[in-house]
N, C-alpha and C positions, 0 to 999 in steps of 0.2 A: 360136415364142416370140420376141418383139421384144427382150426383155431378156436379158442375158448376165452371166456372172460379173464381179464388181466394179462392176456398175451398182447404183444405188440403186433400191429397189423403187418403183413408181409409187404415188402417193397418191390416195386417193379415199375416199368414204364407204362404210362397211360397217355392219352391224347385229348386235347381240346382244340376246337377250332377258334383261332384268335385272328381277328381281322381277315377272315376268309381263308386262312392257311392253317393246316394241322400243325400243332406244336406238341412236342414230347415233354412230359413232366415225370418226375419220380412221385409216385402216389403218396409216400410218406411226408413229402413236403407240404401237402395240403392239410395235414392233420397235426402239424407241429404247433405247440403253444396255443391250442384252442380246444373248444368243446364242439364237436360236430356230430351230425347224423349222416350215415352213409346208407343210401337205398340201393340195394342190389336187385336189378330187374332182368328178367329173361330177354326182353327185347323192346326196343323203341317201336311205337305204334301198335304193339300187340294189345289185344282187348283189355285184359285185366290191368296191365301196366298203365295204359292210357286212360282207362275209365274209372279205375279205383285207386291203385297204389300211388301214382304221381299226384292225382288231384287231392288225395287225402292229406298230403303234405302241403300242397299249394294252398288249400283252403284253411289250413291250421298254422300257417307260417308265423303269424303274430303270436299265437299261444306258444309255439315252439321257441321263438326268440325270447319271449318273456320268461322262459324257464332256463335262460342262460346259454342257449345254443348259439354259437357264433356263425356257423355255416351249415347248410344242408347240401349234400352232394348226391347225385344219382349216377350210377355206373351200370353199363350194360355191355354185352359182347356185340357191339356195333361199331361202325367207323365214326370218326368225329363229325363228318358232314351230316350223317343221319342224326346223331345226338343233338347237333345244333338246330337242325330243322325241327326235330321233335320239341325242343325247348321253345322255339318260336311259335309253333302251332299250339302248344299247350299253354303258352303265355307264362312260362316260369323263368325265362332267361334272366330276370333281375332278382329272382328269389332262390332258385335252386341251380347249383353249378353242375353242369352235365359233363361227365367224364366218359371217354370211350376206351374200352378194353377190347380192341379189334381182334386180337389173336387169342383172347381168353386167358392170357397169362395170369392176371390177378385172380380171376375166378378159379383157375387151376391151383394156384398156390393156396387159396383159401380152402380148397376142397369142395367147391360148389359147382364145378363145371358139370353140366348134364347134357346128354345126347338127346336132341329133339329132332333127329332125322325123320322120324315117322310123321311129324307135322310139317316137314319141309323147312325147318329152321336151322338145322345143323347143331353145332355145339353152342350151348347157351349157359347162362348162370341160373342157379336156383334163385328163388325170391327170398330176400332177407332184408332186415334193417338192423343197423348197428349204431350204438352210441359210442363215440370214440373221444377220449380225452388225452391230449398230448401223445397221440399215436397208440394209445393203449385202449383195447376193447373193454368197455364197461358194461355193455348189454348187447345181447344178440337175440333177435327174433327171426327164426328161419321157418319157412313154410314147408310142409311135407310134399306139396305139389306146386308146380309153377303156376297153375291156374287158380290158386287160392291166394287171397290177400286178406288175412284176418289178423294173425299175430303181428305181422309186419306193417299193418296200417297205422296211420298217425294216431287215431283214437286210442289204440292200445299202447303205443310207445310213449305217448305224452305222460302217462302215469308213471313211467320209469325214469323220467327226467328229474 
């Protein structure tokens, strides 16, 4: 990861599906004037993302909010339609804001873009969780492998809030 604690997160375009249509946003706008958690995931519907990382935050959302977190975001190198479908199937659409990084621009700027061609996934993001306050990174937990969710899981990050 190129970025570290006390750095401002990089800015670039990300997408969200709004009323059935993809809409572009500048990622920095989401983190202005608030305390947020950003979940970086290798891919929607992948096993560890769907069975461990995302549910760990869904199941702890009340504890997270009680620690002063305003918003929880999830970003992946997927398109906005996939991210929206994943939110609905995972039942997080009212709790976790799903962001699409379809070209891997944000992951590349962070320095977490990884090649997963051997698994048929193409370029993806490493698995990480960040605590961000007013666009500034206050905590980072990045996994050594995309198939691991320990440091980045909610149980571990809760103690850092």
